[in-house]
N, C-alpha and C positions, 0 to 999 in steps of 0.2 A: 503494499500499499504506500509506503514512503521509506525514506532513510531511516526513519525512527522506529517504525512499527511494522510487524508482519501480521497478516489477517488471513484467517482461513475458517471455514465452517465444516465441522466434522460431527456427524450424527445429530445434526440440530443443535450443536454447541459451537458458538462463535468463539474462536481462540484469538486473542488479541496479545501478541508478544512485543514487549517493549524491549528494543535492542538497538542502541546507538553505538554499540561497540564500546562504550565507556561506562559511565555511571547512571545511565538512563535518566539524567537530570531533566526536570520540569523547565525546559525553556519554552519559547513561544511555538517553536516548530514542533516539538514533542507534543505539547498540549493540545495544538490544533489537530495533529494527526490522531491523538487518542480520542478527542471529542468527535471527530469524523467517524472514526472506527466504531465508537459506541453507538452512533446513530445508525450506521450501516447494520450493526449486530441486531439491533432492536427490530429491524425489518426482516431479517434472515434466519433468526435462530430463536429457540426456545430458552437457552441459557447463554450466558456470556462468561468466558474464562479469561481474566486478565493476568498475565504472568510476565515474569522478567527473563533475562538471559541467565545463563549459569552464574551462580553465586552473586547476582545483583538483581534486586527488585527495583529499587529507586533510591537514590542517594539524597534527594532533595531538589530545590530549586536551582536553576543554573547559575553557578557563582560567578561566571562571566559577566552576566547581567548584573548580578547584585553588587560586584565589586567595581565594574567598569562603566556602568551605565546607570547612575543613581537617579537620573530623571525618569527611568523606566521601571524602577523597582516597584512602585505601587501598582502600575499596569500589570507587571508579571504577577504579583501576589494576588491581585484581584481576579486575573484570569484564572489562577489556580483555584481560587474559591469558587468561582462559577463552574469550573470542571467538576469540582467535589460535589456540588449540588446537582450537577447533571447525573453524576453516578448515584446520588441518593434518590433522585427522582425517577431513575430508570425502572420502568415496570417489569423488566426481565430480572431474574436472579443473576447478580454479579458475583462470581466466585473469584477471589483473588488467590492464585497459586503462587505463593512467594518462594522464589528460588534462591534468595540471598538477603542480603542486607537491605533494610527498608528504614531509612532514617529522614528526619525533617519532613518535607513535602512527601516523601515516600511513607513515612509513618502515617501522616494524614490520609494518604490513599488507603492505607490499610484500614483505617477507622470508617472510611466511607464505603468499603465492600460489605456484601450482605454476609457471605461465608468466606472465611479466610483460613487457608491451609498452608502449613509452612513446611519446609525441609529441615529436619534436625542436623545441626552442624555448628560450626564456629561463625555464627552470623549475629548481627546486632540490629535491634529494633528500638526506635525511641525518637522522641522529640528533643533535639539537641540545640534548640535556637539559642538559649541563654549561654550555652557553651561557645557558640560561634559569633556572639555579638549582636543578636537580634532580639527583639521583644516579640513574644508570641502574639500574632494578631487575634482579634476577637473570635474570629471564625474557627481558629485552631483551638482555642480554649473551649468553645462550645462543642466541637467535635470530640475532643478529649473527655469532657465531662459526660458526654453521651455515652461513650463506649468504654471508658476507663474507670468512671466514677469520681465523684468529688474526693473521695478519701484518698485517691491515688495522685492527685494533682500536685501537691508539694514535691514528691519525689520524681514523678514522671515528666512534669512540665517545668516547674520552677528549678529543680536541681538537675535537669536534663540527663536523667539516668538512662543508660542504655541496657537493653534486657537480651538475654539468649532467647532462642526460640521457645524453650520450655518455659521460661519465665514470662515471655511475651504471651503464651497461652494462659497463664494464670492472671495476668494484669489486664488482658482485653485486646491487644493487638492481633492476636491470632485466636481461632477457635479450636484448631487442632494442629498437631505436628506429627509428621510421619518420617521414618527412616528413608535415607535417600533411595534404597532399593525397593521400598514400598510406596514411595510417593505418587507415582503415576496411577497405580491401582486405586489408592485412596481418592485421588483426584477424579478418577473415572467414576467411582461409587458415589461421590458428592454430586456429580453432575447428573447421574442417573436419578438420584434421590430428589434433586430440585426439579427435574423434568417430570417427575411422576406427580408433582403437586399441581392443583387446578390453577391454571395461569392467571384467570380472572380473580380469583380469591387472592392469590399472592400479590398481584399489583394492587388490589384495593386495600389489603392489610398493610402492605409496604407503604402505601401512600399516607394512610393514617399514622404510622409509626414515624415516618420521616418527615412529613409536611411541616410540623411545628419547628423542627430543626432547620429545615430549608428556609422557611420564612424568616428565622430568627437570624440566620447567616447573611441572607440577601439585604435585609433591612439594616444590617450593621456595616455593610460595605461603605468605606469612605475613604478619602485620601490620606487619612492618617492612621489606616489599619496597620501599617507596618512602619516601624521606626528602627534605624540603624543605631545601635548602642554606641555612645560617646559622640 
């Protein structure tokens, strides 16, 4: 589909693979490609699987923009927030098959998925914004509270703690972890289960669950959503 994403439909499951050959960073090109792929997947499949390349799901927003184009930082982050809302609003089940590290915007992507399956290994999950000199935007806090719980916010968000896959399951970045040699089979079973659910009931229930969060995020987007520390 693009230099950022591979797209294919297998057994009514749309597989969107993020692969820019590097960190799968959320730059403008990556986010546009992912948004287009989700739109196409809604039309052509019962379920959507979003996965990264080997050892890397997503390392965050594009640091080249963050560091070198300060006048576009708000635009970049605003675009990311709207993409996350697109995922939350998608009527089809979105399965995130996490193949490696997921940090910052990558961790937010995990929080926006419906079902999250990870590979066991030496990988890290977390919102490390305060460790890299960023104030967490409001929408990131809203997403984190929704999936991680208020009681985990001091460690997970304020202290930028990074979690192993097993720990990520306990805190809420992942729903399940599979050994590398069992990952694809676990993913297949997850897809089959979600495809067995009533599509209209799923979409309607998801809308009821997600719409308040979507409304809160979209209403809170403003130019000062993101500030660079210092």
